[in-house]
C-alpha positions as CSV (number, residue, x, y, z in Angstrom):
1,M,66.7,-90.2,5.2
2,K,67.6,-88.8,1.9
3,G,69.5,-85.6,1.1
4,N,73.0,-84.3,1.7
5,L,72.7,-83.2,5.3
6,N,75.5,-82.9,7.8
7,A,75.2,-84.7,11.1
8,D,73.7,-81.8,13.0
9,E,71.2,-81.1,10.3
10,A,70.2,-84.7,10.1
11,E,69.7,-85.0,13.8
12,Q,67.7,-81.7,13.9
13,K,65.4,-82.9,11.1
14,Y,64.6,-86.0,13.2
15,I,64.0,-83.9,16.3
16,V,61.6,-81.6,14.5
17,A,59.6,-84.5,13.0
18,M,59.7,-86.8,16.0
19,G,60.2,-84.7,19.1
20,P,63.5,-84.4,21.1
21,D,63.4,-87.8,22.9
22,L,62.5,-90.0,20.0
23,G,64.3,-87.8,17.4
24,R,67.7,-88.0,19.2
25,F,67.3,-91.7,19.9
26,Y,66.2,-92.5,16.4
27,Y,69.2,-90.5,15.0
28,L,71.6,-92.6,17.1
29,L,69.9,-95.8,16.1
30,V,70.0,-95.0,12.4
31,N,73.7,-94.2,12.6
32,E,74.3,-97.6,14.2
33,C,72.4,-99.3,11.4
34,V,74.0,-97.3,8.6
35,L,77.5,-98.4,9.9
36,L,76.3,-102.0,10.1
37,H,75.0,-102.0,6.5
38,L,78.2,-100.3,5.2
39,E,80.5,-102.8,6.9
40,W,78.3,-105.7,5.8
41,A,78.5,-104.4,2.2
42,E,82.3,-104.3,2.5
43,Y,82.3,-107.9,3.8
44,R,80.3,-109.0,0.8
45,V,82.6,-107.2,-1.6
46,L,85.5,-109.1,-0.2
47,F,84.2,-112.5,0.7
48,G,80.7,-112.8,-0.7
49,T,80.9,-112.0,-4.4
50,N,83.1,-114.4,-6.4
51,P,85.9,-117.0,-5.9
52,E,88.3,-114.9,-7.9
53,R,88.4,-112.3,-5.2
54,I,89.1,-114.9,-2.6
55,D,91.9,-116.3,-4.7
56,L,93.3,-112.8,-5.1
57,M,93.4,-112.2,-1.3
58,N,94.9,-115.7,-0.7
59,Q,97.7,-115.0,-3.1
60,A,98.4,-111.7,-1.5
61,A,98.2,-112.5,2.2
62,R,96.3,-115.6,3.0
63,W,96.6,-115.6,6.8
64,F,95.7,-111.9,7.2
65,F,92.6,-112.1,5.0
66,F,91.5,-115.3,6.7
67,R,91.6,-113.5,10.1
68,L,90.0,-110.4,8.6
69,Q,87.1,-112.5,7.3
70,D,86.5,-113.9,10.8
71,T,86.8,-110.5,12.4
72,L,84.3,-108.8,10.1
73,W,81.9,-111.7,10.3
74,E,81.9,-111.7,14.1
75,R,81.7,-107.9,14.3
76,T,78.6,-108.0,12.0
77,L,76.9,-110.6,14.3
78,L,77.9,-108.5,17.4
79,Q,76.4,-105.4,15.9
80,I,73.1,-107.2,15.1
81,A,72.9,-108.7,18.6
82,R,73.6,-105.3,20.1
83,L,70.6,-103.8,18.3
84,M,68.5,-106.5,20.0
85,D,69.6,-105.6,23.5
86,P,67.0,-104.7,26.1
87,P,66.3,-100.9,26.4
88,N,68.5,-100.9,29.6
89,S,71.0,-103.1,31.2
90,G,70.4,-102.0,34.8
91,K,70.0,-98.7,36.7
92,N,71.1,-95.7,34.6
93,K,72.5,-98.0,31.8
94,E,70.3,-97.3,28.8
95,N,71.1,-98.9,25.5
96,I,70.8,-97.8,21.9
97,S,68.6,-100.7,20.7
98,L,65.5,-101.3,18.6
99,L,63.6,-102.4,21.7
100,G,63.9,-98.9,23.1
101,L,61.7,-97.5,20.3
102,S,58.6,-99.1,21.8
103,E,58.3,-96.7,24.7
104,L,59.2,-93.6,22.6
105,V,56.9,-93.9,19.5
106,D,53.3,-92.7,19.3
107,Q,50.8,-94.9,20.9
108,V,49.0,-95.2,17.5
109,I,51.9,-97.2,16.0
110,R,53.3,-98.9,19.2
111,Y,51.5,-102.1,18.5
112,K,52.9,-102.3,14.9
113,I,56.4,-101.5,16.1
114,D,56.2,-104.1,18.8
115,E,55.1,-106.7,16.2
116,L,58.0,-105.8,13.9
117,I,60.4,-106.0,16.8
118,K,59.2,-109.5,17.6
119,I,59.9,-110.5,14.0
120,A,63.3,-108.9,14.1
121,Q,64.1,-110.7,17.4
122,D,63.3,-114.0,15.7
123,K,65.4,-113.1,12.7
124,C,68.4,-111.9,14.8
125,A,68.3,-114.7,17.5
126,F,71.2,-116.6,15.9
127,S,73.5,-113.5,16.4
128,I,72.7,-113.4,20.1
129,D,73.6,-117.0,20.5
130,W,76.9,-116.4,18.8
131,R,77.6,-113.3,21.0
132,K,76.9,-115.2,24.2
133,R,78.8,-118.4,23.5
134,R,81.4,-117.5,20.9
135,I,82.2,-113.8,20.6
136,A,81.7,-112.0,23.9
137,H,82.3,-115.3,25.9
138,R,83.9,-118.6,25.0
139,D,81.7,-121.4,26.0
140,L,84.0,-124.2,27.4
141,A,81.8,-127.1,26.5
142,L,81.3,-125.8,23.0
143,A,85.0,-125.3,22.6
144,L,85.7,-128.9,23.8
145,N,82.7,-130.2,21.9
146,E,81.5,-132.0,25.0
147,N,77.8,-132.6,24.2
148,A,77.3,-128.9,23.9
149,K,74.3,-127.5,22.1
150,P,75.6,-126.4,18.6
151,L,75.7,-122.7,17.8
152,E,72.7,-121.4,16.0
153,T,73.3,-121.6,12.2
154,A,74.7,-118.4,10.9
155,S,75.0,-117.6,7.2
156,R,75.1,-114.6,4.8
157,L,71.4,-115.3,4.0
158,R,70.4,-115.1,7.7
159,V,72.4,-111.8,8.1
160,D,70.5,-110.4,5.1
161,G,67.2,-111.5,6.7
162,A,68.2,-109.8,10.0
163,L,69.2,-106.6,8.3
164,E,65.9,-106.6,6.3
165,A,63.9,-107.0,9.5
166,I,65.8,-104.2,11.2
167,A,65.3,-101.9,8.2
168,T,61.5,-102.7,8.2
169,I,61.3,-101.3,11.8
170,L,63.1,-98.1,10.9
171,N,61.0,-97.7,7.8
172,A,57.8,-98.0,9.8
173,V,58.9,-95.2,12.2
174,E,60.2,-93.0,9.4
175,F,57.0,-93.4,7.4
176,H,54.8,-92.5,10.3
177,Y,56.6,-89.4,11.3
178,M,58.1,-88.2,8.0
179,D,56.0,-89.7,5.3
180,N,59.1,-91.4,4.0
181,G,58.8,-95.1,3.8
182,T,62.4,-96.1,2.8
183,V,65.5,-95.8,4.8
184,A,68.4,-95.6,2.4
185,Y,70.5,-98.7,3.0
186,E,72.3,-99.8,-0.1
187,Y,74.7,-102.8,-0.6
188,T,75.9,-101.0,-3.7
189,V,77.5,-98.2,-1.7
190,K,81.2,-98.2,-2.5
191,P,83.0,-95.8,0.0
192,L,86.2,-94.2,-1.2
193,G,89.1,-96.1,0.1
194,G,87.0,-99.2,0.7
195,A,87.2,-102.8,-0.2
196,M,87.1,-102.3,-3.9
197,A,90.0,-99.9,-3.8
198,L,92.0,-102.6,-1.8
199,L,91.1,-105.3,-4.3
200,D,92.2,-103.2,-7.3
201,L,95.5,-102.4,-5.6
202,L,96.1,-106.1,-4.7
203,R,95.5,-107.1,-8.3
204,E,97.8,-104.5,-9.7
205,G,100.5,-105.5,-7.1
206,L,100.2,-109.2,-7.9
207,E,100.3,-108.6,-11.6
208,A,103.4,-106.4,-11.2
209,R,105.1,-109.1,-9.1
210,A,104.3,-111.7,-11.7
211,R,105.9,-109.6,-14.4
212,R,109.0,-109.1,-12.2
213,R,109.3,-112.8,-11.8
214,Q,109.0,-113.3,-15.5
215,R,111.9,-110.8,-16.1
216,L,113.9,-112.6,-13.4
217,A,113.4,-115.9,-15.1
218,S,114.4,-114.5,-18.5
219,G,117.4,-112.6,-17.1
220,Q,116.0,-109.2,-18.4
221,L,115.7,-107.4,-15.1
222,L,115.0,-103.7,-14.8
223,S,116.9,-101.5,-12.4
224,D,113.8,-101.3,-10.1
225,D,113.7,-105.1,-9.9
226,V,117.0,-105.2,-8.0
227,A,116.7,-102.0,-6.1
228,P,116.4,-102.4,-2.3
229,K,112.9,-102.2,-1.0
230,R,112.1,-99.2,1.1
231,P,111.0,-100.0,4.7
232,I,107.3,-99.5,5.3
């Protein structure tokens, strides 16, 4: 949805266009997908753009950024897998998942949505395998490498394909009810205080440290170079 609406206004617009049940559900689903896209964009800024950024992070805090990369990667796969959950996980345990759209949309587009969901399930299947045997649970045979079936191949390309399939479903619903065929998910979004801000600060800090070391080597220290560091 386009426009500068606050949360209540955005939800109400969906409710007016889609009815209360689908409108509220769709609003929650879109929020999940927006967060997924934003976090994936941040992952790409840090770890999927160029080797220079990787080198910058390794110089600053290799271990921390190594763990951050794994954490963001697994969180992305977990979020994708979650969107492919069944509509409910038992009595009175309904889920916010794409499969829940099927029972809520108009009959006239239900077949189309079901077909798009099948495509998305295929595109997202690798994430479900990772959740079951690596993220939510640790498969013992896999950990020991004892003739276990290998995890489904996961890559940035496959994540992009999964996100595209998810967006296609939402686009179809939005087009039907609101005559708006594009849900605004942009990898170019750069939130204030996001990954780019961190990289800029890291670069400035590393450059400042290099200059300090040069002054130390030449014996031309500044007063700030020898001042005690303030506790963080």
